[in-house]
C-alpha positions as CSV (number, residue, x, y, z in Angstrom):
1,X,115.9,81.8,102.8
2,X,118.3,84.5,101.1
3,X,121.9,82.8,100.7
4,X,125.1,85.0,99.9
5,X,127.6,83.0,97.7
6,X,130.7,84.3,98.3
7,X,134.2,82.5,96.3
8,X,137.7,83.3,94.6
9,X,136.9,82.7,90.9
10,X,140.0,81.1,89.3
11,X,139.4,83.1,85.8
12,X,139.2,86.1,87.5
13,X,142.5,86.0,89.0
14,X,143.7,84.6,85.9
15,X,142.6,87.7,83.9
16,X,144.2,90.1,86.5
17,X,148.0,88.3,85.5
18,X,148.1,85.5,88.2
19,X,150.0,82.3,87.6
20,X,148.1,79.1,87.3
21,X,150.0,78.2,90.7
22,X,149.0,81.1,92.5
23,X,144.9,80.4,91.5
24,X,145.3,76.6,92.1
25,X,143.1,77.1,95.2
26,X,140.3,79.1,93.4
27,X,137.3,77.9,92.2
28,X,136.0,77.1,88.7
29,X,133.1,78.9,87.1
30,X,131.2,75.5,86.8
31,X,131.8,74.7,90.6
32,X,130.1,77.5,91.6
33,X,127.2,76.9,89.3
34,X,126.9,73.7,90.7
35,X,126.6,75.1,94.1
36,X,123.9,77.8,93.0
37,X,122.0,75.0,91.6
38,X,122.2,72.6,94.4
39,X,121.1,75.4,96.7
40,X,118.5,76.4,94.5
41,X,116.9,72.8,94.5
42,X,116.3,73.2,98.1
43,X,114.2,76.5,97.4
44,X,117.2,78.6,99.0
45,X,117.2,82.3,97.0
46,X,121.5,82.6,95.5
47,X,123.0,85.9,95.4
48,X,126.4,86.0,94.2
49,X,128.3,88.0,95.8
50,X,131.7,87.1,95.0
51,X,135.3,87.2,96.8
52,X,136.4,89.5,99.6
53,X,136.2,93.2,98.1
54,X,133.1,92.3,97.0
55,X,131.5,91.2,100.2
56,X,133.0,94.3,101.7
57,X,131.3,96.6,99.3
58,X,128.0,94.8,99.3
59,X,128.1,95.3,103.5
60,X,128.8,98.8,103.3
61,X,125.9,99.4,100.9
62,X,123.7,97.5,103.5
63,X,123.0,94.3,101.9
64,X,122.6,91.5,104.2
65,X,121.9,87.3,103.9
66,X,120.0,85.2,106.0
67,X,123.2,82.9,105.6
68,X,126.6,83.2,103.4
69,X,127.7,79.7,101.9
70,X,131.3,80.9,101.9
71,X,133.9,79.1,99.7
72,X,136.2,81.9,99.2
73,X,140.1,81.0,99.8
74,X,141.8,84.4,100.1
75,X,144.7,85.6,98.5
76,X,147.3,87.4,101.0
77,X,148.7,86.6,104.3
78,X,148.2,83.5,106.6
79,X,145.0,84.6,107.8
80,X,143.6,84.5,104.0
81,X,140.6,82.1,104.6
82,X,139.8,83.5,107.6
83,X,139.1,87.3,106.2
84,X,135.5,86.2,105.1
85,X,134.4,84.8,108.4
86,X,136.3,87.4,110.6
87,X,134.2,89.9,108.6
88,X,130.5,88.3,108.8
89,X,131.4,87.7,112.1
90,X,131.9,91.3,113.0
91,X,128.4,92.3,110.6
92,X,126.6,89.2,112.8
93,X,125.9,87.2,109.6
94,X,126.2,83.3,109.9
95,X,128.1,81.6,107.3
96,X,129.3,77.8,106.5
97,X,132.1,75.9,107.5
98,X,134.7,76.9,110.2
99,X,134.7,80.5,112.0
100,X,137.9,82.8,111.7
101,X,140.1,81.0,114.1
102,X,139.9,77.6,112.8
103,X,140.3,78.6,109.3
104,X,143.6,80.4,110.0
105,X,144.7,77.6,112.5
106,X,144.2,75.1,110.0
107,X,146.2,77.0,107.1
108,X,149.3,77.1,109.5
109,X,149.9,73.5,109.6
110,X,152.4,73.7,112.7
111,X,149.8,75.4,114.8
112,X,147.6,72.9,113.7
113,X,150.0,70.1,114.6
114,X,150.6,72.0,117.9
115,X,146.9,71.7,118.9
116,X,146.6,67.9,117.9
117,X,149.6,67.0,119.6
118,X,148.2,68.8,122.8
119,X,144.9,66.5,122.6
120,X,146.9,63.5,122.2
121,X,146.3,63.0,118.7
122,X,149.3,61.3,116.7
123,X,151.1,63.5,114.1
124,X,154.7,63.3,112.2
125,X,157.3,64.9,114.2
126,X,158.4,68.1,112.5
127,X,160.4,71.0,112.2
128,X,160.4,74.5,110.9
129,X,162.8,75.8,108.4
130,X,162.0,79.5,107.9
131,X,165.9,80.5,107.1
132,X,169.3,79.1,106.2
133,X,170.5,78.6,109.7
134,X,167.5,76.7,110.6
135,X,168.0,74.3,108.5
136,X,171.0,72.5,110.5
137,X,168.7,72.5,113.6
138,X,166.9,69.8,111.8
139,X,167.0,66.4,113.7
140,X,165.0,64.0,112.0
141,X,166.1,61.0,110.4
142,X,165.6,60.7,106.6
143,X,163.9,60.2,104.3
144,X,161.9,63.7,105.0
145,X,158.8,65.7,103.5
146,X,159.4,69.2,103.1
147,X,156.6,71.4,101.9
148,X,155.3,74.8,102.4
149,X,154.0,76.2,106.0
150,X,150.3,77.6,105.0
151,X,149.3,76.2,101.3
152,X,146.5,73.7,100.5
153,X,145.4,71.9,97.4
154,X,148.9,70.2,97.6
155,X,150.8,73.6,96.2
156,X,154.7,73.2,96.9
157,X,154.0,69.3,97.2
158,X,155.8,67.3,94.3
159,X,158.2,63.9,94.0
160,X,161.0,66.5,95.0
161,X,159.3,66.9,98.0
162,X,161.0,63.5,99.4
163,X,164.2,64.3,100.4
164,X,166.8,61.6,101.4
165,X,170.3,63.6,102.4
166,X,171.0,66.7,104.0
167,X,171.7,68.2,100.4
168,X,168.6,67.5,99.0
169,X,167.0,68.7,102.3
170,X,169.0,72.2,102.1
171,X,167.9,72.4,98.6
172,X,164.2,71.7,98.8
173,X,164.0,74.1,101.9
174,X,165.7,77.0,99.5
175,X,163.0,76.0,96.8
176,X,160.0,76.3,99.2
177,X,161.2,79.8,100.9
178,X,162.1,81.6,97.7
179,X,159.4,80.2,95.8
180,X,156.6,80.4,98.3
181,X,158.0,83.3,100.3
182,X,157.0,81.5,103.6
183,X,158.8,79.0,105.9
184,X,159.2,75.2,105.2
185,X,157.2,72.3,107.0
186,X,159.9,69.3,107.2
187,X,158.2,66.3,108.5
188,X,159.2,62.4,109.3
189,X,158.4,60.6,106.0
190,X,155.0,58.0,106.3
191,X,156.0,55.2,104.0
192,X,152.4,53.8,104.8
193,X,149.1,53.5,103.4
194,X,147.4,57.9,102.6
195,X,144.0,58.5,103.1
196,X,142.0,61.6,103.5
197,X,138.7,61.2,105.6
198,X,135.3,63.3,104.4
199,X,133.4,64.4,107.6
200,X,129.7,66.2,107.9
201,X,128.5,68.3,110.7
202,X,129.4,70.2,113.7
203,X,130.9,68.8,117.3
204,X,128.7,66.0,118.4
205,X,126.8,65.7,115.1
206,X,130.0,65.4,112.9
207,X,130.3,61.9,111.3
208,X,132.7,60.4,108.8
209,X,131.0,60.1,105.3
210,X,134.3,58.0,104.4
211,X,137.7,57.1,104.0
212,X,139.4,57.4,100.5
213,X,142.6,55.8,100.3
214,X,145.2,57.5,97.5
215,X,146.5,54.7,95.6
216,X,149.8,55.1,93.8
217,X,149.7,51.6,91.8
218,X,147.6,50.6,88.6
219,X,144.8,49.3,90.3
220,X,141.2,49.4,88.7
221,X,139.6,52.6,90.6
222,X,136.3,54.4,90.9
223,X,137.9,57.7,89.7
224,X,140.9,59.9,88.9
225,X,142.4,62.7,90.5
226,X,143.5,65.9,88.9
227,X,146.7,65.3,89.8
228,X,146.2,61.8,88.2
229,X,146.3,59.9,91.6
230,X,143.7,57.1,91.9
231,X,141.7,56.8,94.8
232,X,138.7,54.4,96.3
233,X,136.4,54.0,99.5
234,X,138.1,51.6,101.9
235,X,136.7,49.9,105.2
236,X,139.2,48.1,106.6
237,X,140.6,47.9,110.5
238,X,143.3,50.5,109.6
239,X,141.0,52.8,107.5
240,X,138.3,52.7,110.7
241,X,141.1,53.7,112.6
242,X,142.0,56.6,110.5
243,X,138.4,57.4,110.6
244,X,138.5,57.9,114.0
245,X,141.3,59.7,114.4
246,X,140.0,61.9,111.6
247,X,136.8,63.1,113.7
248,X,139.0,63.4,116.8
249,X,141.2,66.0,115.0
250,X,137.9,67.4,113.2
251,X,136.6,68.5,117.0
252,X,140.1,69.4,118.3
253,X,140.4,72.1,115.6
254,X,137.2,73.5,115.8
255,X,135.9,72.2,112.6
256,X,132.4,73.0,111.3
257,X,129.9,71.7,108.7
258,X,132.3,69.9,106.1
259,X,135.5,69.1,105.1
260,X,138.7,66.5,105.1
261,X,141.2,65.3,107.0
262,X,144.4,64.2,105.7
263,X,146.1,61.0,107.2
264,X,149.2,58.7,106.4
265,X,150.2,56.2,108.1
266,X,153.4,54.6,109.2
267,X,155.3,51.2,107.9
268,X,153.7,49.6,110.8
269,X,149.7,50.6,109.5
270,X,149.8,53.2,112.4
271,X,148.0,55.9,111.2
272,X,149.2,60.0,111.4
273,X,147.1,63.0,110.8
274,X,148.9,65.2,108.3
275,X,146.6,67.9,108.0
276,X,143.2,69.5,108.2
277,X,141.1,71.1,105.3
278,X,138.2,73.4,107.0
279,X,137.2,74.9,103.6
280,X,137.0,71.9,101.4
281,X,136.9,72.0,97.3
282,X,133.4,70.7,96.3
283,X,134.0,70.5,92.3
284,X,131.5,68.1,91.5
285,X,133.3,64.7,90.4
286,X,136.6,65.9,91.3
287,X,137.1,67.4,94.7
288,X,137.6,64.8,97.5
289,X,134.7,65.7,99.3
290,X,132.1,65.2,97.0
291,X,133.7,62.4,95.4
292,X,133.7,60.5,98.7
293,X,130.0,61.7,99.3
294,X,129.2,60.6,96.0
295,X,130.8,57.3,96.5
296,X,128.7,56.7,99.9
297,X,125.4,57.3,98.2
298,X,125.4,61.0,98.8
299,X,124.5,63.3,95.7
300,X,126.5,66.6,95.2
301,X,122.5,68.7,95.7
302,X,122.1,66.7,99.2
303,X,126.1,67.5,100.1
304,X,125.3,70.9,99.6
305,X,121.8,70.8,101.8
306,X,123.5,68.8,104.5
307,X,126.3,71.7,104.9
308,X,123.5,74.5,104.7
309,X,121.7,72.8,107.5
310,X,124.6,72.0,110.0
311,X,125.3,75.7,109.4
312,X,121.7,76.8,110.2
313,X,121.3,74.2,113.2
314,X,124.6,75.5,114.9
315,X,123.0,79.2,114.2
316,X,119.8,78.1,116.0
317,X,117.7,78.9,112.8
318,X,113.7,78.8,113.1
319,X,112.5,75.4,112.3
320,X,111.2,76.6,109.0
321,X,114.6,77.2,108.2
322,X,115.7,73.5,108.2
323,X,113.8,71.4,105.7
324,X,114.7,67.6,105.9
325,X,117.0,67.6,108.6
326,X,117.5,64.0,109.1
327,X,116.0,62.9,105.6
328,X,117.7,62.0,102.7
329,X,116.7,64.7,100.3
């Protein structure tokens, strides 16, 4: 089977003059190398395609693939993560991870929260601040969290994102609107535990692979986040509830194959869904999903294999394309 590999390479954008913040969501060369190696270990042929412009050129040249392993985040617009899925849909080429609708939905945090709310799933109360006049309309108790409406990889989130007064709220909203050229999402601050839940599979076949608690203290941990925040797999009643909520959110939003749901609890231990990551980072030993899988006994090669087999299964691929379904690689 021939698999095309689409991605936005961090180094390429830095060479073009983009800032490190603008390229924060893009992949390191070693990540793409690791994904290619993992795909090839399953005897799948890999063709490195590149970003949206590279893919468009290849399609117009007549190139085709049995499946595209899509890692491309896109650069411009609220639908940037949906651009490659939409293009592949137009050419009827199957691909990994969520479709164009879900990719656009989950990147727009407020639209995703509205869908979750309509499904009866808990998400923190929120408001949108798109301009100065909106700040006075925020009717939520302090403290509050302020972050960009449509960013991933914690872009725009820092200790200053938590605000305790109207003056701090106004300053932070101004910062987000000016710095990121988009509205600010204002949410009720939750003071409880923070989790991220890794999920593999699609629909009825989707399962949590682990619940990772982000620890803010100095306790011993299994690994360090790139941001310096440690985390550890947990399995207690609150964490299990977070896992069940994450799976419900995964299916409500239409996520596929593999990704993460971020959750935080209130002071009483009640979990709330923060956001979904339908296009997960896959940097080995660093990104949340591969770290969770590794801690849960799923090596990186098997993680990549499961993602591909999930995509193939939902595209009703021939049995010969599905080596090892239900087996440990």
